C-alpha positions, 0 to 999 in steps of 0.5 A, spaced: 836 075 675 840 076 681 838 080 686 839 088 687 844 087 692 849 085 687 852 089 681 849 084 676 842 086 679 843 093 680 840 096 673 845 102 673 852 098 675 850 093 670 849 098 665 856 100 668 859 094 668 857 093 660 860 100 659 866 099 662 867 092 658 867 097 652 872 102 654 877 096 656 877 093 649 878 100 647 884 102 651 886 095 655 891 098 659 888 104 662 885 106 668 877 109 666 874 116 670 867 114 670 865 121 670 864 120 663 859 114 664 854 119 668 855 124 662 854 119 656 848 115 660 845 123 662 844 120 669 845 126 673 843 123 679 849 118 680 855 120 683 861 117 679 865 116 685 860 113 689 859 108 683 867 106 683 866 104 690 860 100 690 864 096 684 871 096 688 867 093 695 865 087 690 871 086 687 869 088 680 874 094 679 881 096 682 881 104 684 886 108 684 885 115 688 889 121 686 889 127 690 883 132 689 881 128 683 875 122 682 877 115 682 879 112 676 877 104 675 880 098 672 876 092 671 879 085 676 878 079 673 872 079 677 869 084 674 870 081 667 867 074 670 862 079 671 860 082 665 861 075 662 855 072 666 851 078 664 852 077 657 850 070 658 843 073 662 842 077 657 839 072 652 835 070 657 828 071 655 824 068 661 829 072 666 828 078 661 821 078 662 820 077 669 825 083 671 821 088 666 814 086 670 818 087 676 821 094 675 815 096 671 810 094 676 815 097 682 815 104 677 808 104 677 807 104 684 812 109 685 811 114 680 803 113 680 801 109 687 795 112 687 791 109 681 793 115 677 793 114 669 800 115 666 802 113 660 807 107 660 812 108 655 815 113 660 818 107 664 822 106 657 826 114 660 828 111 666 835 108 669 830 102 671 829 100 664 835 096 663 836 089 664 843 086 665 845 092 662 841 092 656 835 096 655 828 094 655 824 094 648 818 096 647 816 089 644 818 087 651 814 093 656 807 091 652 808 084 653 810 085 661 804 090 661 799 084 658 801 079 664 800 084 669 793 086 666 792 079 666 793 078 674 789 084 675 795 088 678 795 094 672 788 096 668 789 098 662 785 105 661 783 107 654 786 114 652 790 117 648 795 116 648 793 109 652 795 110 659 795 104 665 793 105 672 796 100 678 790 096 681 789 095 688 791 088 688 798 092 684 798 096 690 798 090 695 803 086 691 808 093 691 807 092 699 809 086 700 816 087 697 816 080 693 817 079 686 811 079 682 812 072 680 811 071 687 805 075 689 802 071 682 804 064 685 805 064 692 798 061 697 795 066 701 791 066 707 784 066 706 782 067 699 786 071 693 782 076 690 783 075 683 782 067 684 774 068 685 771 070 678 764 068 675 765 064 668 761 064 662 755 060 665 755 064 672 759 059 676 764 062 681 770 058 680 775 058 687 781 054 690 777 049 694 770 049 691 764 051 686 758 054 687 752 057 683 749 064 683 742 065 686 740 069 680 732 067 681 733 071 688 737 077 684 744 076 689 750 076 686 755 074 690 761 076 687 763 082 690 762 079 697 767 074 694 772 079 691 772 083 698 773 077 702 779 075 699 781 082 698 781 083 706 785 075 707 790 077 702 792 085 705 790 083 713 797 083 715 799 090 712 794 094 714 797 095 721 792 093 726 793 090 732 794 082 733 786 082 736 784 086 731 786 083 725 785 076 728 777 078 728 777 082 722 780 075 718 774 072 722 769 076 719 772 075 712 772 068 712 765 068 715 763 073 709 766 068 704 764 061 706 756 065 706 758 068 699 760 062 697 754 058 699 749 054 695 743 060 697 747 066 700 742 070 705 742 077 703 742 080 710 748 076 713 752 078 706 750 085 709 751 084 716 759 081 715 761 086 710 758 091 714 762 089 720 768 089 715 768 095 713 767 099 720 773 094 722 776 098 717 774 105 718 776 104 726 783 100 727 787 102 719 788 108 715 792 105 709 791 105 701 790 098 703 784 099 708 781 105 704 781 100 698 777 095 702 773 100 705 770 102 697 769 095 696 766 094 702 761 100 700 760 097 692 758 091 695 752 093 700 750 098 695 749 092 689 745 088 694 741 094 696 739 095 688 
């Protein structure tokens, strides 16, 4: 999908181009009043004049201005070429899925970024639920939800009707400003939050090493591994001074090394997790920091049981 700074990448402008193509086929030589588009598509927040000027800036339409009247537009050759690209693009299934994941994830963050459950079907009523000028279907949405849940960016809530909530990792993904695909594919400093999970045999599978949990001692280091990885992932967006951030990452690395050792010591796990919690309490006040504090408390609570 082209970037959002292009007409093809903006869901509303892409819809408008497709709509203009339909109008032009009916009246090839006529200039078109964009007020009709806003009314027919039920987009009360859009200004027809602004839409016309945005397309004109991209040389996709020519605009005729009348005294005291809203501008009317006519497609240019560049506009017809853009429409042709849109019609080809909407057949790209992978691109549709990537867009749906990104658009839904951003909508969820903007609408319920405080991790409150919300009905995902509501997304389909928003202007963002269009790809290359065509509507996102319910089937495409639920496929995107499955991928987002697989990567732990959202979680399904057992309610009636079913709802979803953004996860701490989903919040972190939104704050980076990149795409979902960038987030799940790009290596990050430290340990990523979702790359260390126990398999059926109780082995923590990481990027570089494997270790067995010390079940005989009753120590489950999983939460400490996840805490260390989460801190490594979100440390750049905590807003901490560089000195404090570097020290925070160093403690997270120490915690990860201890938690992934063959015989993790409860005292050292407690020490490093407590240091992380204290540093977050002292130096950060973001949602990501709050989540880190909660994860530290959960890990320490499990150690004390």
